C-alpha positions in Angstrom: -0.2 -0.1 -0.2 1.4 3.4 -0.9 0.4 6.6 1.2 1.0 10.2 -0.1 -0.5 13.8 1.9 -1.5 17.4 -0.1 -3.0 20.2 0.7 -5.7 21.2 -1.8 -6.7 24.7 -2.9 -8.7 25.5 0.6 -5.6 24.7 2.5 -7.3 21.2 3.7 -4.7 18.4 4.2 -5.4 15.3 2.6 -4.2 11.9 2.7 -4.3 9.1 0.0 -3.4 5.7 -0.1 -4.0 2.8 -2.5 -6.4 -0.2 -1.4 -6.3 -3.6 -3.1 -8.7 -6.5 -1.7 -6.4 -9.4 -1.7 -9.4 -12.0 -2.1 -11.5 -12.0 -4.7 -14.6 -14.2 -5.1 -14.0 -17.1 -7.2 -17.3 -17.0 -8.5 -16.3 -13.2 -10.1 -13.5 -15.1 -12.3 -14.0 -15.9 -16.0 -13.1 -19.5 -15.7 -15.9 -22.0 -14.1 -14.1 -23.6 -11.9 -16.9 -26.0 -11.5 -16.0 -27.7 -14.3 -13.2 -30.0 -14.2 -9.7 -29.4 -15.9 -8.4 -32.8 -15.4 -10.0 -36.5 -15.4 -12.7 -36.6 -12.6 -10.7 -38.7 -9.3 -12.0 -42.1 -9.2 -9.8 -43.3 -6.1 -10.7 -43.3 -2.4 -11.3 -40.1 -1.0 -8.6 -38.7 0.6 -9.8 -35.5 2.7 -10.3 -36.6 6.5 -11.8 -34.9 9.5 -13.0 -31.2 10.0 -16.6 -30.4 8.4 -17.5 -29.9 4.9 -16.4 -26.7 3.7 -19.3 -26.7 1.6 -22.0 -26.3 4.6 -20.3 -23.8 6.4 -21.6 -20.9 6.3 -18.9 -17.4 6.5 -19.9 -14.1 6.2 -18.8 -12.5 2.8 -18.0 -9.4 2.0 -19.0 -7.9 -1.5 -17.2 -4.9 -3.6 -19.5 -2.5 -5.3 -19.1 -2.5 -9.1 -15.2 -1.1 -10.1 -13.7 -1.7 -6.8 -12.7 -5.4 -7.3 -9.5 -4.2 -8.8 -8.6 -1.3 -6.0 -9.2 1.9 -5.4 -7.5 5.3 -4.0 -9.4 6.3 -0.8 -8.7 10.2 -0.4 -9.0 11.5 3.6 -9.1 15.1 5.1 -10.9 15.9 8.4 -14.1 16.8 6.9 -15.0 13.9 4.7 -13.7 11.0 2.5 -13.4 9.7 -1.3 -12.9 7.2 -3.6 -11.8 6.9 -6.6 -11.5 4.0 -9.3 -9.7 2.7 -11.2 -6.2 3.6 -9.7 -4.5 5.7 -12.2 -0.9 4.1 -12.7 2.1 5.2 -11.2 0.2 7.4 -9.7 2.2 7.7 -6.3 5.0 9.7 -8.7 2.0 12.3 -9.4 2.7 16.2 -8.4 0.9 18.0 -5.8 -1.6 19.4 -8.7 -2.6 16.0 -10.4 -3.2 14.5 -6.9 -5.7 17.6 -6.4 -7.2 16.9 -9.4 -8.0 13.3 -8.9 -9.3 14.3 -5.4 -11.6 16.5 -7.3 -12.9 13.7 -9.5 -13.3 11.1 -6.7 -16.9 9.8 -5.5 -17.6 11.6 -1.9 -18.7 8.0 0.7 -20.2 8.6 4.1 -18.2 9.1 7.4 -17.8 6.6 9.3 -17.0 6.9 13.3 -13.9 8.0 13.9 -13.5 10.7 11.6 -13.7 14.4 13.6 -16.6 16.9 12.0 -15.0 20.4 11.1 
């Protein structure tokens, strides 16, 4: 994760960082994993112990459209924004270019922990 800071035209201090999800839902993959790629196994079952993973329930996090490849988060004391997709070599952009990206980014709802202005 890369991290940068800049000051906008109004003098507000911003932090910006990239977020790249590491676990992607297999169902969104192009390849259909339900079809066997090799010949079916006809030998003895080798898996032992533990519950069958197909019957276990687990919490899944779903990302909004376009966020699967990652996003930039812009945060100031008063607001938070996100931009997709992550521009290439954004870490090397000038302060003015970061300000421009921030202006294009979508404002998101405030979360706990952010202090009001």
